[in-house]
N, C-alpha and C positions, 0 to 999 in steps of 0.2 A: 616262438610258440604262442599262437593265439588261442586262448581258452574262452569258452562262451561265458557271458555274464549271467550270474544267477541273482544279481542284486540290482538296485537302482544305479543309474549312472552316477559317477563320483560327484558331479556338480549338484546333484539333487540330494545328496546325503547331508542334510542340514537339520535333521531332527532325530531324536531318539527313536521315534516311531516310523522312520523311513526303513526301507528294506536294505539292511547291511549284510544279510546272510550270504556267505560264500566269498566275500571280499578277501582277496589275498593280500595280507599285510606283513611286511617285515618290520620288526620293532628293534631299534637299537638301544641297548642298555637294559639291565635288569636290576637297577636300584629301586628306590621307593617309587620314583616316577615311572620308570619302565614297567615295573610290575603292575602299577595302576592302569597303564595303557593296555597291557596285554589282557588283564582281567576284564577291563571294559569291553574290548573288542571281541573276546571270546564270548562274553555274555550276549553280544550282539550277533553271534553266529558267524563271525569271520574266521578265516583260516589264518592262524597267527603263528609266525615263526620269530622267535626272539634271538638276537645275536648279541653277545656280550663277551668282553674280555675277562671281566672279573665279576662273577656271580656266586653268591653264597649257595651252599648246598641246600639250605632251607628254602630259598626262593626257587631254586631249580625244581625241587620236589613239589612245591606249591603250584608252580607253573604246569607241571605234569598232571597234578590232581585236577586243575580247572580245565585242562584240555588244550593247552598250548604246547608248542614244541620249542626246543632249545638247540642252538648250535654255538659252539665256542668260536670266538673271533680269532682267526689265524694270526700268529705273531709276525708273519712275513708280509702283512698288509694286503693280502689277496682277498678277493670276494669269495666267501664260502660257496662251495658247490650247491649246498642246500638252498641258498638264496637264489642262485641262478635257476635251479630246478623249480623253485616256487614261482618264478616269474611274477614278482609282486606288482600289484596295481597301485600300491600305496606304501610309502615308508614313513613311519612315525619315529622321530628321533628324540632321545632324552637330552636335557640341557647339558651343555658342555662338549658335545661332539662337534668338532670343527667342520666347517662346510667342505673342506678338502679331504675329509676322511674317505678312504678308498670305497667304501660301500655307498656313501652319499654321492661321490663323484661318479661312480658306476650308474647309480639310479638317475642322476641328473642327465647323464649322457644318453640314457634311454628314454628320457622324457617322463620318468615316473614321478608323480607329485610327492613332495616331502613336506610333512606337517610336523609341528611340535605338539606336545600334549595340550597346550593352551587352545590352539585352533580346534583340535578334536573335542575338547570340553565345550567350547563355544557352540559347536555344531550339535552337540548332544545335550545341551543344557535344559531341555524341556522334559526330562524323564518324569520328574515329580511336579514341580512348578518352576516357572522361569524366574530366577532371581535377578535383581539388578547387579551389575558388576561395577565396582570401583577399582581402577587399575593404578598401581603405584610402582614407580621405578626411580632410579637415581644411583649414582656411584656409591653414596653412603646414606645411611639413615632410613632406608626403605622398610626395614623390619620393624623398628620402633614405630615409625609412622603408620604402618599397616596395623600393628597390634593396637595402637592407641585409637585409630579410626574404628576398628572393630569394637573396642571398649566403649567408645562414645555412642556408637549405634546401638549397642546393647543397653546402655544407660537410658537411651531414648525409647526402649521397648521394641527395637527391631531384632529379629532373629538373624544374626550376622556371624560370619566366621572369616578369619584371615587364612588364605590358602595360597597355593602356587609355589613360589620359592621359599615359603615359610609354612610351618604347620602341616596340615594334611594336603595331599595332592588334590588339585582342583577336580579331577575326575572322580575322586572319592566323595567330594562334597556334593557334586551334582547327582550322585546316586544315594545320598542320605535319604532314608525313607520319609522323614518329616519335612524335608526341604528347608530352604533358607529364603529370607527376604532379600539379603544383600550378601554378595561375596566380595571381600576385599582381597584383590588378587595382586600379590607382590610379584613383580616380573623382573627377572635378570635380563641383562643384555643378550645372553644366549637365547633365552626364550623369545624375546622380542625379535631377534633375527629371523625366526621362523614364522612369524605372524604376518599375514598379508594385510595390506592397508585397504585393499578393495576386494570385491568378490564375495562369494558365499561364506568364506571362512573368516572374513574380517570382523573384528570385535567392534561393538558399538556400546562402549561403557557409559554409565550414567555420569560419572566424573572421573577425572584422571589427573595424575601429578607426576612431574619429573622434578625431583628435589634438588639435584645438582649434577654437574658433569665434570669429572676430572679424569686424568689419565688412568686407565685400568683396562686390563684384558686387551691391550693393544696388539699383542702377538696373535691373539685369537681372531680379532676382527680385521687385522691388517692395517690399522692406522686410526688416528683420532677421528677423522671424518666419518669413517664407517661405524665406529663406536657410537658417536653422537647420533648418526642417522638411525641406528638401531634403537637408541633411547627415545628418539622422537616418535617412533611408531606408537608409543603409549597414548598419544593425543589423537590419533586418527579416529574420526567418526564419533568423537565425544558428544554427548547429547545435552548436558547441562552446564558443566564447568570444567575448564582446564586450569589447573593450579600450577603456578610456576614460582621460581625463586627470584625475587627482585635483585638479589646480590649476585646472581649468575646470569649474565646476558644470554648465554647459550640456551638456557631453558625458555627465556622469553622468545628468542628467535624461533625455537622449535614450535612454540604455540602459534606464532604468527604465520609459520609456514604450513601448519596442519590444516587438513581438510576436515572440518567438523560439521555437525548438523546445525541447521538454522536455529538461532536463538541461544546457542552455546555462548557462555561468557568466559573471559579470562580473569582469573583471580590471582593477584600477586601476594606473596607473603615475605616478610622481612623483619629484621630486628630494629628497624627505624620506624618513624611515625608513618602510618598508612595514609595514602591518598584515597580518593573515591575508587571503589572496586578492589581494595586491598585489605589485608589483615596485617597488623603490626603492633608495636609497643608505643604507648604514650606514658612516659614515666614508669610507674609500677604496674600499669594496666595492659592486658592483652585486649586489643580493640578490633572489632569487625566493622569495616566500612564497605563490605561487598554484599553480604547477604542480609541487607536491611531494606526497608521500604524506600527510603530516600538516601542513597549513598552519598549524595552531595551535601546534605544538611544534618544527617543523623549518624550515630554510631552505636554499636552494642558493646558494652563492657562485659567481657566473658570470664576473666579470672585475673589473678594478680601474680606478680613475680614471687611473692611470699608463699602463696599456695603451691606454686610450682616447685619451690625449694623443698617442700615437705615430700613431694613425690619423686625427688631426684631429677627434676626436669628443667632446672634453672641454668645449667651450663649453656654456653652459646649454641653449640651444635644441637643439644637437646631442645632448646627453645625453638630452633628452626623446625625440628621434627614436629613439635607441638603445634606450631602455627600451620604447618602443612596439613596435619591430621584434622585440626579444627576447621580449616578451610574446606576440606573435603566433606566433613560431617555437616557443616552449616550449609554447604551447597546442596545437599540432598535432604535438607529439612530438619536437622537436629536443632532443638531450641537452646537458648542461652543457659537455662537452668541445667539441662542435661550435660552440657559442656562443662559447666562449673563443677558439678558433682563428679563427672567422669574423670577430669584431670586430677581431682583430689584423691580418688581411689585407685588410680592407675599406678602400676609399679613397672619399672624398666626391667627387661629381660636380663639374664646373666650375660657376662662377658662384654658389657657395654658400659664403660667407665664405672665398673662395679668395685666398691671397696671390699677388700678381702682380708686385710689385717691392719692393725695399728699397734705399734710398740716403739718405745724410746723416741716418741715424737716423730716417727716416720710412718707415713701412710702408704699402703701397698694397694695399687689399683690395677684391676684386670680389665683391659680393653682389647682383648684378643680378637674381637670382631673388627678391629682396625686393620684390615687386610690390604690397604693401599695407602699411599701418601696423603691423600685428601682426608681420610678418616683419622690417620695419625696426627695430622696437623690440628684437627679439631680437638683431639684429646690433649695434645701438648699445650695448646693455648689456654687450657683451663687451669694450669698450675704455674707457680712462679719458679720453683727450683726442682729439677727432675733428674733422677737417675733413670735413663731410658733403656729399656730392653727392646731391641730392634733387630729385624732380619728374618729371613725365611726364603720363600720362593718369590722372587721379585717380579716375575711375569713381564720382563722387558722394561721395567720402569726404573728411571734414575732417581735415587734418593738425594742427590746433591742439593737441589734447591730447598728441599725440606730441612736438611741438616743445616744449611747456611742460615735459613730463616730463624731457626730455634737454638742456634749455638749459644746465645746469651743466657738461656734459661737451663742449660744442661750442666749438671754437676759431673756426670760421667755417662758413658754409653756402654752397654753390655751387648755385644753382637752375637746373635745366635744364627743357626741355619747352615745348610750345606754350602750355600753360595755367599760366604762371608766376605770374600776378598773385595768385591766391588763396594761393599758398604764401608769396610775399613779404609779403602782408598778415598772414598768420598769424604770421610771424616778428616783424613790427612789434608785434603785439598781445601775443604770448606770450613772446618772447625779444628784447626791444628792444636789449639790449647785445651780441647776437651779430652780428658783421659778416656781411653778406649780399651776395653777388655774383651777378649774373644772366648767364647765357649767352644772349645775345639773337639769335644767328644761327639762321636757319631751315634752313641747309644741313646735312644729316645728316653729311657728311664732316667738317664743322668743329666739331660740337658737343663731342665728347670732347677733341680737342686744346685747345680753349679752356677747357673745364672743368678739365682737368688743369693747364693753365697757371695758372689762377686759384688752384687748390688748392695748387700748389707755392709760389706767392707767400705764401699764408696759413699754410702748415704750418711748425711748428717742430720741433726735435729731440725725439724721443719721441712725436710725434703719429702717428695713423693717418688716412690719407685713405681714406674709406669710401664706395664706391658702393653705397648701399642706398636706391634711389629712392622706396620706399613708393608706387609708382605703376606702371601698365602702361607698356609701351614703344612701342606701335604708333603713337604720334603722330609719332615721329621715326625709329624703327628698325623692322627687320623683326620682331624679337621680343626677349625679354630676353637671349638668347644673343648676338645681334648687338650689342646695347648693351654687354654685358660684354666681348665680344671687342674692340670698338673702344676701350673704356676701358683694357683691358690693354695694347693696342698703344700707345696714347698715353702711358700711364704709363711703359712701357719706353723709349719714345723720349725722353721728358722726362728720365728719370733716366740716360740713356746706356746703357741695356740692363742686364741683370742675369743672372749665371750662376745655375743652380739653387741653388748653395750660398749665394747672397746673398739668397734669398727666405726670410724668416723665417716661422715658423708663427704663426698668430693668437695673440695674448696676451690672456688674460683680465685684468680689473682686478686691481690689487694685492691687494685684499681677497679674491680667490678667486671662484669661480663663484657667481652669484646666480640665483634663480629668474627665468625669463623670462616 
């Protein structure tokens, strides 16, 4: 069915002020992102149909109020008749929907363009004033890095906000009445998958960073190469600086392969001494040899390891996040004084190596954000003797190498999750002397109390009980925050509660920080 166009051709829809009226759009998902997409497109006069399997009654009511339509996604995997009848000219997909989803496969087969919310936001970014974009991705650390980058920019007097995979949806930010100078856009591999490297929807960020690449979401992307390729899109068309991790050769290779704008520089960060064009550590100092007048002969001293300890940023993986954020901020003109004051006043978000209780010389740490082996590895490295709470939705990843690597520091392991058997078997193969306890309850309310009870039985003076599951949370919890909150409550109840003064800061191994 060919319907007449009442709007500009799709390739010309690159401005808020273009004619979007009448564009027929199917939107997949009605979570926070999906609703922001629908709300934006309705405001632009589009004909919007939202398809979702799980939508709250509140959001469905709001969608109806703003003038969008809703259809439930069929459980049998068919394309809803309402979508066929709409004959969409565009599909906008929320993060997490697999490329082989029936509606996406149907749209692709008909040649219907598929965008993510990030491309849509880039095209519409000039509603108020055009902000510069800084894009951040990586298997781990991107949220802390994005938040710290925002904080440093604000310290320098810029009106900045962290958006995307964190905080508010980017489409809400571009519609903020007062506008922003800079958007720090955290991008998941799901979001990057739907971003074009070329063409009218391609991003042209001021600066970009890929912090690290480790196995994660391999089932979604179809393999390591596809996952890495999605991450590499973050560097495409960067204008000023591509920031990469010197300890992760893949990130350097992605920079080398990226098609960037003329004059863009590569900036490496790492826990070792920096060369020209890098940021790194020289004894106790964080040093910049990239964003200085003469990178071969001069360096800027930005902060000290001692100052970072005060902010909870001195563990190895946090130090890497700091260096990446500082590199991004410096690349876009933030001065050394603003960096120094910014890292002193920044505080890490919840569920990221967060102390939650301390009793009987046992420290309880919530790192529920460690949803993959790479993140859990960084958390485990920070402590000498650990009772490890591990397990959940594994996403096709083998925990064997991680278990083997850290067997020597494990007092015991408490295995949670509905898919415990592969984890238990990995311990039997790779760490047979480590005591392993299973939490076999299926009741969400009972999981963490039982895990904490078992951990308290195993822990000895000087140990750390560490929740770093190396797995996603959705098998038993709403999300990683829900998992972490339940752990913190159970730990406090088990230890009799703790005053703020009783909660110790995370302690690195006696030998000092090591590269994560």
